[in-house]
C-alpha positions in Angstrom: -15.0 -25.1 -14.2 -12.2 -22.5 -13.8 -14.8 -19.8 -13.1 -16.3 -21.8 -10.4 -13.0 -22.4 -8.8 -12.1 -18.7 -9.0 -15.5 -17.8 -7.5 -15.0 -20.2 -4.6 -11.6 -18.7 -4.0 -13.0 -15.2 -4.0 -15.8 -16.1 -1.6 -13.3 -17.8 0.7 -11.0 -14.8 0.6 -13.9 -12.5 1.4 -15.0 -14.7 4.3 -11.5 -14.8 5.8 -11.1 -11.1 5.2 -14.4 -10.3 7.0 -13.0 -11.9 10.1 -9.7 -10.0 9.9 -10.6 -6.7 8.5 -14.0 -6.0 10.3 -14.8 -8.3 13.1 -17.5 -7.6 15.7 -15.7 -5.6 18.4 -18.7 -4.9 20.8 -22.2 -6.3 21.3 -24.5 -4.2 23.4 -27.7 -5.7 24.8 -30.4 -3.3 25.8 -33.7 -4.0 27.6 -33.0 -7.4 29.1 -34.1 -8.2 32.6 -34.9 -11.9 32.6 -32.4 -13.1 30.0 -28.7 -12.6 30.6 -26.4 -11.0 28.0 -24.4 -14.2 27.8 -27.5 -16.2 27.0 -28.6 -13.7 24.3 -25.1 -13.8 22.6 -25.0 -17.5 22.7 -28.5 -17.9 21.2 -27.8 -15.5 18.3 -24.1 -16.3 17.7 -23.4 -12.5 17.7 -20.2 -12.3 19.8 -17.0 -10.3 19.5 -14.7 -11.7 16.9 -17.4 -12.9 14.5 -17.7 -11.1 11.2 -19.6 -7.8 11.5 -20.7 -7.9 7.9 -22.4 -11.2 8.4 -24.5 -10.0 11.4 -28.0 -10.0 9.8 -31.4 -9.7 11.5 -32.1 -13.4 10.9 -29.6 -14.2 13.7 -32.3 -12.9 16.1 -34.8 -15.7 15.1 -34.0 -17.9 18.2 -34.9 -14.9 20.4 -38.2 -14.4 18.6 -39.2 -17.9 19.6 -38.4 -17.3 23.3 -41.7 -16.6 25.3 -40.0 -13.9 27.3 -39.2 -11.8 24.2 -42.0 -9.6 23.0 -39.9 -7.9 20.3 -36.3 -7.6 19.3 -34.3 -5.7 16.7 -30.7 -5.4 15.6 -28.9 -2.1 15.3 -25.5 -1.2 13.8 -24.5 2.0 15.6 -21.0 2.0 14.1 -18.7 -0.3 12.1 -17.7 -3.2 14.4 -20.5 -2.5 16.9 -23.9 -4.2 17.3 -26.8 -3.4 19.5 -29.5 -5.9 20.3 -32.6 -4.1 21.6 -35.1 -6.2 23.5 -38.6 -5.7 24.9 -39.2 -8.5 27.4 -42.6 -9.6 28.7 -43.4 -9.2 32.4 -45.3 -11.5 34.7 -48.6 -10.2 36.2 -49.3 -13.5 38.0 -48.0 -17.0 38.7 -49.9 -19.9 37.1 -49.6 -23.4 38.6 -49.9 -26.1 35.9 -49.3 -29.6 37.3 -46.0 -29.5 39.2 -44.8 -26.5 37.2 -45.0 -22.8 38.0 -45.1 -20.2 35.2 -45.5 -16.5 34.9 -48.4 -15.1 33.0 -47.9 -12.1 30.8 -50.5 -9.4 30.1 -50.9 -10.8 26.5 -51.5 -14.3 27.8 -48.1 -16.0 27.3 -46.8 -18.5 29.8 -43.3 -17.6 31.0 -41.1 -20.3 32.3 -38.8 -19.6 35.2 -40.7 -16.5 36.3 -40.1 -15.2 39.9 -42.7 -15.9 42.5 -45.4 -13.3 42.8 -49.1 -13.0 43.5 -51.8 -13.6 42.6 -51.3 -17.4 42.2 -53.7 -18.9 39.6 -54.6 -22.6 40.0 -57.3 -25.0 39.0 -58.1 -28.0 36.9 -59.0 -28.5 33.2 -58.5 -26.1 30.4 -56.9 -22.8 31.5 -59.2 -19.9 30.9 -56.4 -17.4 30.3 -58.5 -14.5 29.1 -60.8 -14.8 32.1 -57.9 -15.0 34.5 -56.3 -11.9 33.1 -59.6 -10.0 33.5 -59.8 -11.2 37.2 -56.2 -10.2 37.9 -57.0 -6.7 36.5 -60.3 -6.5 38.4 -58.8 -7.6 41.8 -55.3 -6.2 42.0 -55.0 -7.2 45.7 -55.8 -10.9 45.0 -53.4 -13.4 46.5 -54.9 -16.5 44.9 -57.5 -17.1 42.1 -58.9 -20.5 41.6 -60.8 -21.7 38.5 -63.0 -24.7 37.8 -65.9 -25.6 35.5 -68.2 -24.3 38.3 -66.8 -20.8 38.5 -64.0 -18.7 40.0 -62.8 -18.1 43.6 -60.9 -14.9 44.5 -59.0 -14.7 47.7 -57.4 -11.6 49.3 -56.4 -10.9 52.9 -59.9 -9.9 53.8 -62.1 -11.4 51.0 -63.2 -14.8 50.0 -65.3 -14.3 46.8 -66.9 -16.8 44.5 -68.7 -16.2 41.2 -70.0 -18.4 38.3 -68.5 -16.1 35.7 -66.1 -13.2 35.3 -68.8 -10.7 34.3 -70.7 -11.1 37.6 -67.5 -10.8 39.6 -66.6 -7.6 37.7 -70.1 -6.2 38.4 -69.7 -7.0 42.1 -66.3 -5.3 42.2 -67.8 -2.2 40.5 -70.8 -2.1 42.8 -68.5 -2.5 45.9 -66.4 0.5 44.8 -69.5 2.7 44.1 -71.3 2.0 47.4 -71.3 -1.1 49.5 -74.5 -0.2 51.4 -76.6 0.9 48.4 -79.8 -1.1 48.9 -81.0 -0.4 45.3 -78.1 -2.3 43.9 -78.6 -6.1 44.1 -74.9 -6.7 44.1 -74.1 -4.4 47.0 -73.3 -6.1 50.3 -71.9 -5.0 53.6 -68.3 -5.7 54.3 -67.9 -9.4 55.0 -66.2 -10.9 58.0 -62.8 -12.5 57.2 -64.1 -16.0 57.7 -67.1 -15.8 55.4 -67.4 -16.4 51.7 -69.4 -14.2 49.4 -71.3 -15.9 46.6 -72.1 -13.7 43.6 -75.1 -14.5 41.4 -76.9 -12.7 38.6 -79.7 -11.8 41.0 -77.6 -10.7 44.0 -75.1 -11.9 46.6 -75.1 -14.0 49.7 -72.5 -14.6 52.5 -71.9 -17.9 54.3 -69.5 -19.0 56.9 
């Protein structure tokens, strides 16, 4: 019983001493763009005045569950100093889901509160994230990409393109870059007028007003 009391007093003394003798003097945050330093400190509890000796990596767990954070690590550059090093995800497109707008990262994570940017992805039903990411990469000038069970529509300033699947749209884009007027290629097609829609099929293409 006496040993337990002495141990409790020792731990209490160490805890109080860690506040007084070696508190956190500085917390540096590196790599943040979307999240503020104040939000990061609040989420982790790593703030000046807290015990430096108690600043363990598990404190970063709330950040690891944040969709914006791809990776995070804790460094101790000097006694009393901490450095939180972040790698944030970036948005390559905006995705409309119901009444909400999200960013979409390159690894397929939905990012809440992302700034507006194109292309805008919208549709109904299950979101085909992997297909949409391929289309964003294939059509970097796209302003809007729509998806449905029937296929995909890609809209740019000068293009209105529809295809049943991503592979056919990728083949069309490749054929268009190689040579639009190559008659030997069934996917080649002359430049469309701005008010026409190009339909891409496995056997070729057609344009309709």
